[in-house]
N, C-alpha and C positions, 0 to 999 in steps of 0.2 A: 504494500500500500504506500503510495507516494504521499508525502506530507509537505506542506509549505508552512513557514513560520510567519505569523502576522504579529508585528510589534505594535502594542497599544500603549499610549502614553497618557498620563494624567497631565492635562494641558491647561495652563492658566493663561487666558488671552492677554496679550500685551496691548497696551494702549495704541501702539502703532507698529507697523512692520518697518524693517530697515529699508533704506532706499533701494537696495537691490532685490527686495522682495523676499529675503530670507528671514526665517523666524529666529530671533535671538535666543541663545541658549538659556538666558535667564527666564524665559517664558515657561520652561519646563520644570515640573515638580516630579521627582522620582520617588516611588515607594521604596522604603528600606525594610528588609526583613532580615532578622538575625544579624549576621556579620557582613552581609553583602547587599549590594544594590542590584535589583533586578528590573527588567523591562517588561514584566508581565507577558511572557511568551504565550501565545495561543496557537495551537496547531489544528488545522482543519484538513479533513480528508478530501482530496481532489476527486476521489472515486466514489464519494457518497452519492446517494440518489439525488438527482437534480443538480449535482455539481456544486461548486462554491461560487456564489454570486459575487463578482468583483465589481463594485460600484465606486464611483468617485476616485478612479485610478489616478495615482500621481507618482512621481519619482522621488523616492526617499531622500536620495543625496541632493537633488536639486532643491527640494523643499527645505531641508535642514541646513545644507551647506557642508563643506568638507570638515571644517573645524568642529562644528557641533556634532556631526556624525561620528568623528573620531572620539570625542568625549563620551558619547553614548555607548559606542561599541566597546570601549575599554572598560566599561562597567561590567561587562559579561565575565563570568568566572567559570564557565563550563565550556570545554572545547567543542562539545556536541552542538552548543548553541551557535558557535562561530561557523561550524560546518553547515548547519541549517540556514543560517543567515546568508551564507554565500550561495545558497540555492534559490533564494527568493527572486533574484533578477540578475541579469548579466552585469549590470552596472555595479550592483552590490558585490557580486562575486569578484569582479576585478578590483574593487576598492579594498575588500578584505584581504585578498591575496597580495596585491601590490604593497600594502602597508604592513604586511607580515604580522597580523594580529595574533595568529596561532603561535608564532615563535615568541612574541612578547609575552603572551599568557603563559607559555611553557617556562620561560625564564622567571616569571613571577613566582610560580610554584616551586621551581627547582633551579636556582641560579647556576648549578653545575652545567646546565645545557649550554651556557655561554662558552664553555671550554671546547665546544665542537666548532671550529672555524669552517669546517667543510662537512657537508652531508652528501652521501652518494646513494643513489637508488640502484639496486641490483635486480635486474629482470631475470626471467626464466632463461633467457639466452646468454646469461652471464655478462651482458653488456652493462657497463657502469656509466651512468649519466650524472655528471656533477651538478649539484643543486646550487643555484645562486651564481653560476659562472656567467660572465658577460659574453654573450654570443648571439647569433641570429635567432636562436631558439630561447631567448631570455624568458618569454612568457611560459613556455613549457617547463623551464627550470623553476620558475616561481610557483607554478602549480604543484610540481613535485615536492618542493620545500613545504608548501602549505599542507599537503597530505601527510608528509613525514612528521611535521611538528604537531599536527592535530592528533595523530595516533600516539606519538610519544607523550604528549600532554595527557591524553586519556589514560595511558598505562601508568603514568605517575600518580594521578589523582584518584583513579578508580580503586575502590576497596576490593573489587573482584580479583581473585587470584592471590590475595595476600596470604603469605605462609612463611614458615621458617625456611630461610634461604641458605642455611649452613649445609654444606655438602660433606665435609670431613674436617677433622682436626689436623693441623700441621705440626705445631710445636708449642711447648711452654718454656718460659724463661728458666724455670727450675721445677724439679719434681722430687718429692721426699722419698717415696718408695715406689720405684718403677718395676713392673707395670701395674701394680695393684692400685696406685693412686695417680694414674696417668691422665692426660688431657682427654683421651678418648672417652673416659667415663662421663664427661660433661655433655655428650651427645644423647645420653639416656635421660628420659624425662623423670625417672624415679630415682630416689636416693637409696633404694634398696633393690638389688638384683640378685636373684637366687639366694635370698636370705643373707646377703653380704652387702655392706655399705658400698655405694657407688659414688665416687667423688674424685676431684683432682686436688692434690695438696702441694703447695709450694714447699721449698726447702725452708728450714727454720733459720731465723735471724735474730741476733740480739738487738739490732737497730730496727725499730718499727717503721722507719721511713723508707726502707728498701722496697723498690717498685717491682712488681711482677707483671708478666704479660702472657696472654693466650692468643695464639694466631690460628685462624681458620681459613679454609678455602670455601668460597660460596658456590652455589649450584651453577652459575654461569659467569662468563667474563664480564657481563654487563647486567647489573642488578640495581634496582631501586630499593634502598634500605630506609625504613621509616623509624624504627625503634629497635632497641636491643633489650632483651630480657635476661636477667641473671638471678640465679637462686643460690645464695650462700649455703654452705654445709653446716648442719647442726650435728655435732658429735654426740649422738645419743648413747654411745658406749663409754663416754667419759663422765666423771663426777660433775654434776651441775649442768650437763648437756650444753657445753659452750658452743657458740656460733662463731666460726672463723671467717668473718666478712672483712671487707676492706672499708676504709673511710670514704674514699672517692673512686670513681671509675671514669675512664675516658676512652674514646674509640678513634681508631685510625683506619683509613681505607685507601686502597688503590691496588697496585699490581707488583708482581715480582720482577726484578731486573734480570733474572736468569734466563727466562724463556718466554716466548710468546707463541701461542698456537691455539689449539682447539680448547673447548670448554672443559674437557675432562683430563687434561694432562696432570701428571703426578708432580707435586711440589716437594722438593727435598726439605728435610727437617732442619732448617737453619734459623737461628734466632737473631742474628745481627741485622741492624738496620741497613748495613751495606748491601744486603740482598733484596731489599724492598724499597719502593718509592711510595711514600705516603703523601698524597696531595690533599687529603681531607683529614683534619684533626678536630674532633668535637670539643665543646666546652667540658669542663669537669662537672660530674654529677655526684651529689652525696649519696652514699649507700647506707641503708638501714641495717642494723645488726639484727636481722630477722630471717628466719628460715622460710621465706616465701619467694615466689617468682616475681622479682621487682622489675618494673618497666621503666626504661629510660628512653623517652621520646626525643628524637633529634629535632633541632630548631626548624628544620625543613627537610623534605625528602632528599636523600643523597644518592647520586648515581655513582656506584662503585665500579670504576673502570679497571678491569683486570681480575676482579673477583677475590681480593684478599682483604680480610678483616682482622684487625688486632685489637684486643681488649686490654687496656692498661689498668691494673689494680694498684691503687696508691694508698699507702697508710695502713698499718696493721693495728688491729684493736684487741686481738685475743692472744694471750700467752698460754702455751701448753704447760701444765703443772709439772709433768715428769722431767722436763729438761730446761724449763725457763726460757724457751725460745718462742718468738712470734711467728705465726703461720697465717696464710690465707688459703681457704678451701672453698671450692665451688663445685656444686653437684649438677647444675644444668645451665645451658646457655642457648638462647635463640636469637636469630637476627630476622626480624619480621619485615617483609617486603615482598617484592615480586621480580622475577627475572624478566628482562626485556627481550630475550630471544623467544621465538624464532624471528620476530619482526625486525630486531635490531642487533647488530654486532659492531664491535669497535676494532679498528686496526690502529696499532701504535707504531709509529716510525721510530726505530731504535736510535737513529742518528740525531734527529731533531727533537724527538719526543712529542711531535704533533699528533693529534688524534683525528681519525676519519671515522665518522659514524655512518655505517652502512645500513640502508633501509631496504628490507625485503618485502615489497608490497604484496607479492603473491604467496607469502607464507601461509601454510595451512595451520589452523588452530581450532580448537573446540568452541571458542567464543567468537562473537562478531564484534570486531573492533570498530572504532570510529572511522578508520580509513575505508573499511568495507561499506559502512553505512553511507559515507560520503559518496561513494561510487553510485549508490542507488539514488540518493537524494538529488545528485546533480543531473539525473535524467529528467527531472521536473522541467516542464515547459519554461523556456526563457521569457515567456510573455507574462509571467506572474508579476503582479504589482501589489503593493500594500494598499489597504483601504483604511479609512478613518473609522474609529469606533462609534 
């Protein structure tokens, strides 16, 4: 079923129009709901009995003017609305695409997208077309960029597909008793496996300020991570049931310097920062001394390029009675987000370190992304015009 978006505004008549016949932006009053301003989108089926009566037809852009139209469109906070708006008329489609509203919206939700100076679309014929390049096919390039960023923005903001993105444990900065207290135990959701405690334990330290780290490989080279969950370990087999948590936690993300390749390559167990490039470092979050799965929501969704996540545990709070040393123990870790594959992959140039985001428009997936919806919406007749309410 094809749909068209009809934008309806609360309009306060101005005493007079401007000399060029445009309606001044000050004449509009926008309804505010919760944390965002919306334009009261209304959708009508073009295939309904009798069709959609289009009366008092007028051109949205000519009526508002480009400046006011830009101010209105930037209030939209859903990439699907931008896609639907671009299907209302050819003039609106050109305006939305040429002004790169999808790219701007994507960077508002996730500033990391600004790290991709180049986006490439990969077709079924393995032909790569650069998006945004200055050529005779500039319009086609802009359309591809519009589709790519609409889909990328949808995958970033959509709660669909959100899951634990940790694929496997790579290494820990120290381990007290290997393998009984290894980092692999943090992948288990329970702190008791086969009637035995399951947790990772750091080595003991006299100095409570010694930092520890846990490094993980994510499920794909390109993932959006929204929050990290950590459950400190409660030693129920010790007197008083002490909880070996940290005071603060911090997260670092990016890729290994050793090897670039497919999503499932094996990472060697190396702990030195010389082997990793960390381009994202989160703020420090306080950790409670409680045996619960604690959630640490990042300030904004982060695109992890290269699929490496490191958790830094800072400050020790619990001393073990038998040896007088401070330890940090963790029984479970989750990285909540969603992989961007198979629609997107990233290529890192070793020499320059520059990034190329590859967009696979024809990728098969069980869900219908915005990019696919856009392909259907844009089949709508170009003659559609907005009507006043």
